[in-house]
C-alpha positions as CSV (number, residue, x, y, z in Angstrom):
1,M,25.0,136.7,8.4
2,S,25.6,136.6,4.6
3,S,23.0,135.6,2.1
4,K,25.3,132.8,1.1
5,S,25.3,131.2,4.6
6,N,21.5,131.4,4.6
7,S,21.2,129.7,1.2
8,I,18.8,126.8,1.1
9,V,21.4,124.8,-0.8
10,A,25.1,124.7,0.1
11,L,26.1,124.8,-3.5
12,D,29.7,123.8,-3.2
13,R,28.7,120.6,-1.3
14,F,25.5,120.0,-3.3
15,I,27.4,119.8,-6.6
16,L,29.6,117.1,-5.3
17,S,26.9,115.2,-3.5
18,T,24.5,115.2,-6.5
19,R,27.1,113.4,-8.6
20,D,26.5,110.3,-6.5
21,S,22.7,110.4,-7.0
22,G,20.4,109.7,-9.9
23,Y,21.8,107.9,-12.9
24,K,23.0,104.3,-12.4
25,S,24.8,104.0,-15.7
26,T,26.4,105.9,-18.5
27,S,23.8,104.7,-20.9
28,S,20.9,106.0,-18.7
29,A,22.7,109.4,-18.4
30,V,23.2,109.6,-22.2
31,A,19.5,108.5,-22.7
32,E,18.5,111.6,-20.7
33,L,20.1,113.9,-23.3
34,V,18.6,111.9,-26.1
35,D,15.2,112.5,-24.4
36,N,15.9,116.3,-24.5
37,A,16.8,116.0,-28.2
38,L,13.6,114.1,-29.1
39,Q,11.6,116.6,-27.0
40,A,13.0,119.3,-29.2
41,S,11.8,117.5,-32.3
42,A,15.2,116.2,-33.4
43,M,15.2,113.5,-36.0
44,T,19.0,112.8,-35.8
45,V,21.1,112.5,-32.7
46,R,24.9,112.0,-33.2
47,I,27.0,110.8,-30.3
48,S,30.8,111.0,-30.5
49,I,33.1,109.4,-28.0
50,E,36.8,110.3,-28.1
51,A,39.9,109.9,-26.0
52,S,43.4,111.4,-26.4
53,D,44.7,107.9,-25.7
54,A,42.3,105.3,-27.1
55,M,44.0,102.4,-25.3
56,S,43.9,103.8,-21.8
57,G,40.7,105.9,-22.3
58,S,42.3,109.0,-20.7
59,D,40.7,112.4,-21.2
60,V,37.4,110.9,-22.6
61,R,35.3,113.5,-24.3
62,I,31.7,112.9,-25.4
63,Q,29.5,115.0,-27.7
64,I,25.8,114.6,-28.1
65,A,24.6,116.7,-31.1
66,D,21.1,116.9,-32.5
67,D,19.1,118.8,-35.1
68,G,16.3,119.9,-32.8
69,V,14.8,123.3,-32.7
70,G,17.5,124.7,-30.4
71,M,17.1,127.0,-27.4
72,D,16.9,130.7,-26.7
73,R,18.8,132.4,-23.8
74,F,16.1,131.9,-21.2
75,T,15.5,128.2,-22.1
76,L,19.2,127.5,-22.1
77,I,19.7,128.9,-18.6
78,Q,16.6,127.0,-17.4
79,A,17.9,123.8,-18.9
80,M,21.2,124.1,-17.1
81,R,19.6,124.7,-13.7
82,F,18.9,121.8,-11.3
83,G,15.1,121.8,-11.4
84,G,14.8,124.5,-14.0
85,S,12.5,123.6,-16.9
86,G,10.0,125.3,-19.2
87,R,8.0,122.0,-19.2
88,Y,7.9,121.2,-15.5
89,N,5.2,118.5,-14.8
90,D,4.3,118.5,-18.5
91,R,3.4,114.8,-19.2
92,S,3.1,115.2,-23.0
93,G,6.7,114.4,-23.6
94,L,9.6,112.3,-22.3
95,G,10.6,114.5,-19.3
96,R,8.9,116.8,-16.9
97,F,11.2,117.4,-13.9
98,G,14.0,119.7,-15.2
99,M,16.8,117.7,-13.7
100,G,18.0,115.9,-16.8
101,L,20.7,117.8,-18.5
102,P,22.8,119.0,-15.4
103,N,22.2,115.9,-13.3
104,A,23.0,113.4,-16.1
105,S,26.0,115.4,-17.4
106,L,27.7,116.1,-14.1
107,G,27.1,112.6,-12.9
108,Q,29.5,111.4,-15.7
109,A,31.8,114.4,-16.3
110,R,33.3,117.2,-14.4
111,R,32.4,119.8,-17.0
112,V,29.5,120.1,-19.4
113,T,29.3,122.8,-22.1
114,V,26.2,123.4,-24.2
115,Y,26.0,125.0,-27.7
116,T,22.6,125.8,-29.1
117,W,21.2,127.7,-32.0
118,Q,17.8,128.5,-33.5
119,S,16.8,129.4,-37.0
120,G,17.9,132.9,-37.7
121,A,19.4,133.5,-34.3
122,S,23.0,133.5,-33.0
123,V,24.7,130.6,-31.3
124,L,24.6,130.6,-27.5
125,T,26.9,128.7,-25.2
126,T,27.3,128.3,-21.5
127,Y,28.7,125.6,-19.1
128,L,28.8,124.1,-15.7
129,D,32.1,123.1,-14.1
130,V,32.2,120.9,-11.0
131,D,35.6,122.1,-9.8
132,E,34.7,125.8,-10.2
133,I,31.4,125.4,-8.3
134,A,33.0,123.3,-5.5
135,A,35.7,126.0,-5.1
136,G,32.9,128.5,-4.3
137,G,33.6,130.8,-7.2
138,V,30.4,130.2,-9.1
139,E,26.8,130.6,-7.7
140,S,24.8,131.0,-10.9
141,I,24.7,129.8,-14.5
142,P,27.4,131.7,-16.5
143,E,25.8,134.2,-18.8
144,P,25.5,132.6,-22.3
145,V,28.1,133.8,-24.8
146,R,26.9,134.6,-28.3
147,H,28.6,133.5,-31.4
148,K,27.9,134.6,-35.0
149,A,28.4,131.1,-36.3
150,V,28.4,127.6,-34.9
151,P,31.8,127.0,-33.3
152,D,34.0,124.1,-34.2
153,V,31.9,121.5,-32.5
154,D,29.9,118.5,-33.9
155,Q,26.7,119.7,-35.5
156,V,24.0,117.8,-37.3
157,D,22.3,120.8,-38.9
158,A,23.8,124.3,-39.2
159,R,20.4,125.9,-39.2
160,H,19.2,124.8,-35.7
161,G,20.2,122.3,-33.1
162,T,22.0,121.7,-29.8
163,T,25.4,120.1,-29.0
164,V,26.3,119.0,-25.4
165,I,29.9,118.3,-24.6
166,W,31.1,116.3,-21.6
167,E,34.7,116.8,-20.7
168,R,37.0,115.3,-18.0
169,C,34.7,112.3,-17.8
170,D,35.6,110.5,-14.6
171,R,32.4,108.5,-13.9
172,L,31.9,106.5,-17.1
173,D,31.1,102.8,-17.0
174,N,33.9,102.0,-19.4
175,R,37.1,104.0,-20.2
176,R,37.7,102.5,-23.6
177,P,35.7,104.3,-26.3
178,S,35.1,101.2,-28.4
179,T,33.6,99.3,-25.4
180,L,31.6,102.2,-24.3
181,A,30.2,102.7,-27.8
182,R,29.2,99.1,-28.1
183,K,27.4,98.9,-24.8
184,L,25.8,102.3,-25.3
185,G,24.4,101.2,-28.7
186,A,22.8,98.1,-27.4
187,S,21.2,100.1,-24.5
188,L,19.9,103.0,-26.5
189,G,18.7,100.6,-29.2
190,R,16.3,99.1,-26.7
191,I,15.3,102.2,-24.8
192,F,14.4,104.2,-27.9
193,R,13.4,101.3,-30.2
194,Y,10.0,102.7,-31.0
195,F,11.5,106.1,-32.1
196,L,14.2,104.3,-34.2
197,L,11.5,102.2,-35.9
198,R,9.6,105.4,-36.8
199,G,12.6,106.9,-38.5
200,V,14.6,108.7,-35.8
201,R,18.4,108.2,-36.4
202,I,20.9,107.8,-33.5
203,E,24.5,107.4,-34.4
204,I,27.5,106.5,-32.2
205,N,30.9,107.3,-33.7
206,G,29.3,107.2,-37.1
207,T,27.5,103.8,-36.7
208,P,23.7,103.9,-36.7
209,V,22.0,102.5,-33.6
210,K,19.7,99.7,-34.5
211,P,16.4,99.0,-32.7
212,V,16.4,96.2,-30.2
213,D,13.1,94.6,-29.5
214,P,13.2,92.6,-26.2
215,L,10.0,90.9,-27.3
216,Y,11.6,89.7,-30.6
217,L,8.4,90.6,-32.4
218,H,9.3,93.4,-34.8
219,K,10.9,92.2,-38.1
220,D,13.0,95.4,-38.5
221,A,14.6,95.0,-35.1
222,V,18.1,93.5,-34.6
223,Q,16.6,90.2,-33.6
224,S,13.1,88.8,-34.2
225,G,11.4,85.4,-34.6
226,A,9.1,85.3,-31.6
227,R,5.3,85.3,-31.8
228,P,2.7,87.1,-29.7
229,F,1.1,85.0,-27.0
230,Q,-2.6,85.8,-26.8
231,S,-3.9,89.3,-27.6
232,T,-2.9,92.5,-25.9
233,W,-4.4,92.7,-22.4
234,S,-5.5,96.2,-21.2
235,C,-6.8,97.7,-18.1
236,E,-7.6,101.1,-16.8
237,V,-6.2,102.4,-13.5
238,Y,-6.8,105.6,-11.5
239,A,-3.8,107.7,-11.1
240,D,-4.9,108.2,-7.4
241,P,-7.4,105.6,-6.3
242,H,-8.3,107.8,-3.2
243,D,-9.4,110.7,-5.4
244,E,-12.7,110.3,-7.2
245,N,-11.7,113.0,-9.6
246,S,-8.3,111.4,-10.4
247,P,-7.5,110.9,-14.1
248,I,-7.6,107.4,-15.5
249,G,-4.7,105.9,-17.4
250,K,-4.5,102.9,-19.6
251,V,-2.0,100.0,-19.2
252,D,-1.3,97.5,-22.1
253,V,0.4,94.2,-21.5
254,V,1.9,92.2,-24.3
255,F,3.5,88.7,-24.0
256,S,5.6,87.0,-26.6
257,E,6.8,83.4,-26.9
258,L,10.3,82.6,-28.3
259,P,10.6,79.8,-30.8
260,V,12.0,76.9,-28.8
261,D,11.9,74.5,-31.8
262,A,14.0,76.9,-33.9
263,W,16.5,78.0,-31.3
264,Y,16.8,74.9,-29.2
265,D,20.1,73.7,-30.8
266,L,21.9,77.1,-30.6
267,S,25.1,77.1,-28.6
268,N,25.3,78.9,-25.3
269,D,27.3,81.7,-26.9
270,Q,24.7,82.1,-29.6
271,K,21.9,82.2,-27.0
272,R,23.9,84.9,-25.2
273,D,24.4,86.9,-28.4
274,L,20.6,86.6,-29.1
275,G,19.9,87.8,-25.6
276,I,18.0,84.6,-24.7
277,A,20.3,83.4,-21.8
278,N,19.5,85.2,-18.6
279,G,17.2,87.6,-20.6
280,A,13.9,86.9,-18.8
281,G,12.1,90.1,-17.7
282,I,9.4,92.7,-18.3
283,S,10.1,95.8,-20.3
284,I,8.3,98.9,-18.9
285,V,7.5,101.5,-21.5
286,R,6.3,105.0,-20.9
287,A,5.4,107.2,-23.9
288,D,7.2,104.8,-26.3
289,R,10.4,105.0,-24.2
290,E,11.6,102.1,-22.1
291,V,12.1,103.3,-18.5
292,D,13.0,100.0,-16.8
293,F,13.5,96.2,-17.4
294,G,13.2,93.7,-14.6
295,W,11.0,91.1,-12.8
296,F,7.9,93.1,-12.1
297,F,4.3,92.2,-11.3
298,M,5.1,88.5,-11.0
299,G,3.7,87.9,-7.5
300,A,5.0,84.8,-5.9
301,K,6.5,83.4,-9.2
302,R,10.2,83.2,-9.1
303,R,12.4,83.5,-12.2
304,E,13.5,80.2,-13.7
305,N,15.5,79.1,-16.6
306,Y,12.4,78.3,-18.7
307,D,11.4,82.0,-18.3
308,D,14.2,82.9,-20.7
309,W,11.8,81.7,-23.5
310,W,9.1,84.3,-23.1
311,R,9.1,88.1,-22.8
312,C,6.6,90.8,-21.7
313,E,6.1,94.5,-22.3
314,V,4.0,96.8,-20.1
315,R,3.1,100.1,-21.7
316,F,1.4,102.9,-19.8
317,D,0.1,106.4,-20.1
318,P,2.3,109.2,-18.5
319,V,-0.7,110.1,-16.3
320,L,0.2,107.0,-14.3
321,D,3.7,108.1,-13.5
322,E,2.9,108.2,-9.8
323,A,1.2,104.8,-9.9
324,F,4.4,103.3,-11.5
325,G,6.7,105.4,-9.2
326,I,8.6,107.0,-12.0
327,T,11.7,108.9,-10.8
328,H,13.1,112.0,-12.4
329,T,15.8,109.9,-14.0
330,K,13.3,107.7,-15.8
331,Q,15.5,104.6,-15.3
332,Q,13.4,102.6,-12.9
333,I,9.9,102.1,-11.4
334,R,8.6,101.6,-7.9
335,P,5.0,100.5,-8.5
336,K,2.4,101.4,-5.9
337,D,0.5,98.5,-4.2
338,Y,-2.8,99.3,-5.9
339,L,-1.1,99.1,-9.4
340,S,0.5,95.8,-8.5
341,E,-2.8,94.4,-7.4
342,A,-4.4,95.4,-10.7
343,L,-1.7,93.7,-12.8
344,T,-0.2,90.9,-10.9
345,G,-3.1,88.4,-11.1
346,F,-3.1,88.3,-14.9
347,M,0.6,88.6,-15.4
348,E,1.6,86.0,-12.9
349,T,-0.9,83.5,-14.4
350,T,0.2,84.1,-17.9
351,A,3.9,83.9,-16.9
352,K,3.3,80.5,-15.3
353,A,1.5,79.3,-18.5
354,L,4.3,80.4,-20.7
355,N,6.9,78.8,-18.4
356,A,4.9,75.5,-18.6
357,R,4.7,75.8,-22.4
358,A,8.5,76.2,-22.7
359,R,9.1,73.3,-20.3
360,D,6.7,71.1,-22.5
361,A,8.4,72.2,-25.7
362,F,11.8,71.2,-24.4
363,A,10.5,67.9,-23.2
364,A,8.9,67.2,-26.6
365,I,12.1,68.0,-28.4
366,K,14.1,65.7,-26.1
367,T,11.6,63.0,-26.6
368,S,11.7,63.3,-30.4
369,K,15.5,63.3,-30.3
370,A,15.6,60.1,-28.2
371,S,14.0,58.0,-30.9
372,D,13.3,58.0,-34.6
373,S,10.8,60.8,-35.3
374,A,7.4,60.2,-36.9
375,E,8.5,62.4,-39.7
376,Q,11.6,60.2,-40.5
377,I,9.5,57.1,-40.4
378,A,6.9,58.6,-42.8
379,V,9.7,59.7,-45.2
380,S,11.2,56.2,-45.2
381,R,7.9,54.5,-46.0
382,D,6.5,57.0,-48.4
383,A,7.3,54.8,-51.4
384,R,4.9,52.1,-50.1
385,M,1.9,54.4,-50.4
386,S,0.0,55.6,-53.4
387,P,1.9,58.4,-55.3
388,L,0.8,61.9,-54.5
389,P,-1.0,63.8,-57.2
390,P,0.5,67.1,-58.4
391,A,0.2,69.9,-55.9
392,L,-2.5,72.4,-56.5
393,R,-1.6,76.0,-57.2
394,G,-2.1,78.5,-54.4
395,F,-2.4,77.8,-50.7
396,L,-4.8,78.0,-47.9
397,P,-5.6,81.5,-46.7
398,M,-3.6,80.9,-43.5
399,Y,-0.5,79.9,-45.5
400,K,1.3,83.2,-45.6
401,A,0.7,84.0,-41.9
402,L,1.9,80.5,-40.9
403,V,5.1,80.9,-42.9
404,D,5.8,84.3,-41.4
405,R,5.7,83.0,-37.9
406,N,7.2,79.5,-38.3
407,P,10.9,79.1,-39.1
408,L,10.3,75.5,-40.2
409,L,8.0,76.6,-43.0
410,K,10.5,79.3,-44.0
411,R,13.2,76.7,-44.4
412,I,10.9,74.5,-46.5
413,E,10.2,77.4,-48.8
414,Q,13.9,78.2,-49.1
415,N,14.9,74.6,-49.8
416,G,12.4,74.3,-52.6
417,K,9.3,72.4,-53.2
418,S,10.5,69.6,-55.4
419,G,12.3,66.3,-54.8
420,A,11.4,63.4,-52.5
421,T,8.3,63.7,-50.3
422,T,9.0,65.0,-46.8
423,Y,6.8,65.1,-43.7
424,H,6.7,67.7,-41.0
425,L,4.7,68.3,-37.8
426,L,4.4,71.7,-36.1
427,E,2.2,73.3,-33.5
428,D,0.5,76.6,-34.0
429,E,-2.4,78.3,-32.3
430,L,-4.8,78.2,-35.2
431,A,-7.6,80.7,-35.5
432,S,-10.0,77.9,-36.3
433,S,-11.3,75.2,-33.9
434,V,-9.8,72.2,-35.8
435,F,-7.3,69.9,-34.2
436,L,-5.3,69.3,-37.4
437,E,-4.8,71.6,-40.4
438,P,-3.0,69.8,-43.3
439,L,-0.7,71.9,-45.6
440,R,0.8,70.9,-48.9
441,M,4.0,72.8,-49.9
442,G,5.2,71.2,-53.1
443,N,6.3,67.7,-52.0
444,A,6.3,68.6,-48.4
445,I,3.4,67.4,-46.3
446,V,2.9,69.5,-43.2
447,G,0.5,68.7,-40.3
448,V,-0.2,71.8,-38.3
449,I,-1.5,70.8,-34.8
450,N,-3.6,73.2,-32.8
451,P,-2.5,73.2,-29.1
452,R,-5.8,74.8,-28.1
453,H,-7.8,71.8,-29.1
454,Q,-9.0,69.5,-26.2
455,F,-7.5,66.4,-27.8
456,Y,-4.1,68.1,-27.7
457,R,-4.5,69.3,-24.2
458,Q,-5.8,66.0,-22.8
459,V,-4.0,63.4,-24.9
460,Y,-1.6,64.4,-27.6
461,G,0.3,67.1,-25.7
462,P,0.9,65.1,-22.5
463,I,2.0,62.0,-24.5
464,V,4.6,63.7,-26.8
465,S,6.0,65.8,-23.9
466,G,6.8,62.6,-22.0
467,K,4.3,63.1,-19.2
468,E,2.8,60.1,-17.4
469,V,-0.8,59.6,-18.7
470,E,-3.0,56.8,-17.3
471,P,-3.6,54.1,-20.0
472,G,-7.3,54.1,-19.2
473,Q,-7.5,57.9,-19.9
474,V,-5.6,57.4,-23.2
475,A,-7.8,54.5,-24.3
476,S,-11.0,56.5,-23.5
477,A,-9.8,59.5,-25.4
478,F,-9.0,57.4,-28.5
479,R,-12.4,55.8,-28.4
480,L,-14.0,59.2,-28.2
481,M,-11.9,60.4,-31.1
482,V,-13.1,57.4,-33.2
483,L,-16.7,58.1,-32.2
484,A,-16.3,61.8,-33.1
485,A,-15.0,60.8,-36.6
486,A,-18.0,58.5,-37.1
487,R,-20.4,61.2,-36.0
488,A,-18.8,63.8,-38.3
489,E,-19.0,61.5,-41.3
490,A,-22.7,60.9,-40.5
491,T,-23.4,64.6,-41.1
492,F,-22.5,64.2,-44.8
493,T,-25.7,62.9,-46.5
494,N,-25.2,64.2,-50.1
495,P,-24.0,61.3,-52.3
496,A,-21.2,63.3,-53.8
497,E,-20.0,64.4,-50.4
498,R,-20.1,60.9,-49.1
499,K,-18.1,59.6,-52.0
500,V,-15.3,62.1,-51.2
501,V,-15.4,61.4,-47.4
502,E,-15.2,57.6,-48.1
503,A,-12.3,58.1,-50.4
504,F,-10.5,60.1,-47.7
505,R,-11.3,57.5,-45.1
506,T,-9.9,54.7,-47.3
507,E,-6.7,56.6,-48.2
508,W,-6.2,57.6,-44.5
509,S,-6.6,54.1,-43.3
510,Q,-4.2,52.6,-45.8
511,A,-1.6,55.3,-45.0
512,M,-1.9,54.4,-41.3
513,D,-1.4,50.7,-42.1
514,V,1.8,51.5,-43.8
515,L,3.2,54.0,-41.3
516,L,2.3,52.0,-38.2
517,A,3.6,48.7,-39.6
518,K,6.4,47.3,-37.3
519,R,8.8,47.0,-40.3
C-alpha cells in the first residue's frame, strides 16, 4: 500500500472540505492576515481590492501588503502549512494556532501567493492552489522561489515586508469591490480599533480605515458622545478551575451609556448610520483585538429596544482563551460555564439598570415634549425677576468635565454666552453628594441634577418620568426636603454666613413665586 493511501489526511479532499470551515465572513478572513502583519511588527497594512470588471466583480484580486519584518524560508513554509507555526500556543500575540494564513486565504480564494522579504535578504515567494492540490498533483508546499528584488506587487516598504495575494476569489461576501471595501473598512475599524488609535495605519484602496468604538467613548473614533457608566469592573478567573496550579487571568468589564437626550430626535436613518438601531451587544476583546460581538453573559435578560442605548466591552487576558472558548479563527467565543457564572450576575444586573435608565430617559423626554417645559416658562418670566449681576470669570472645577460629556453644554458654549437669559436642566452623575449643582455660563442658568441623590430616586425622577407616585409619598418627601433645608441653615451660626444664607433664601423664594405663578 502506498504511503499516499496511508496518509493521515486525504489532501485532495481535505483542501476542498477545509474551505467550508472556519471563517464566517470575508472581513474575518482578512482580519486574520492583518493579525499576522501586526504580529510581525507592521505599522502599515495596505489592502487593495481589484476586479477586471468593476461592475460585475469578476476575477476579483485582493492584495494585503505590510511593512512587517518579513519571513525567512523556514518561516514562510511554516506559515503556508495548515497547523504550521513558529509561535504555536504562544499567547503573547494575536495568534497561536498556525491555521490563519492558509485557512483564511483558501476560504475566500482558490489561489494564494505570498511574497516576503527581510532586510538584506532576497525576496521569497510561494503559493497554494486549490485546483492543483485537489487534482492530486501537489502534496507539499512548493519550494520558495528567490528574487533579487521585490516583484511587481504592492509593497509598503521595499526594505522588508510581506504581500499576500488572493486570486480567483470565489467565496467573497460581496463581488463588487466598492461594496466589499466599505464593509471591510467598518469591520476592520472595529476589530483593530485599539491598534488604529495607537498609530497603526490600515488602508483599503488608498482610504485609511478609521477606528470604530462600539462604546462611543473615544473622541478619536468615528463616532463618540457616550459616557462611562460606573467604573471599570474587574475580576480574576482561573484558566482551569479544576487545577490548583492553573494560571489566573483578569477580566475587565466596561459599560457606556449613549446620550438619549442628544440623539432622541435623530431620524431612523441617522440612528442606523450611527450604529444605534439594532446595535445592542457586548464587544469581546482579547489582547486589544475584538474577537466577537454579541449578547453574552446576560443570563435571563432578553434583548430589548431600550438596550440599543447602552454598550459593554469585556476585555480579557489571553491566558483565559480556554475559559472564553476562543477558536483558531478568533471570530467567536464559546464561554465555559464557570466563566459565565463569574460574569453574568454583575453584567445582567447592570444591563437591567441601564435598560431602565434608557426607558426613564425616553419617558422624561416624552413628558417634557407634551407640555411647556420648565425651562421655557423660566425664560418667559425672567424679566419679572431681579436682573442678574455680571457673570464671574472662571467656572467651577467640574465645568470642563461637564462640558466634555454633555452635548447640551457644548451647544451653549458654541452659541455664545450673551443675549437673553436662558434656563437649562440636565442630569449628570456628579462626584459630590449634592442634589443640585448650579452652573452659570454667561447668561445661561444651568441646573445640574444628580440622579444618585435620594431625592431624585424617590421623588424627582419618578415624577418627571411620568411614573405613578402616591400623593402621600410625594407630600412626605417635600416636607422632609423643607426640614432638611431648615436644618442645613441652622448649621450656619456666623453672622456673615447667616446674612448670605438669608439673602439666598429670600432671592430663591421670590424666584419661586414668579416661576410658579399661574400666569
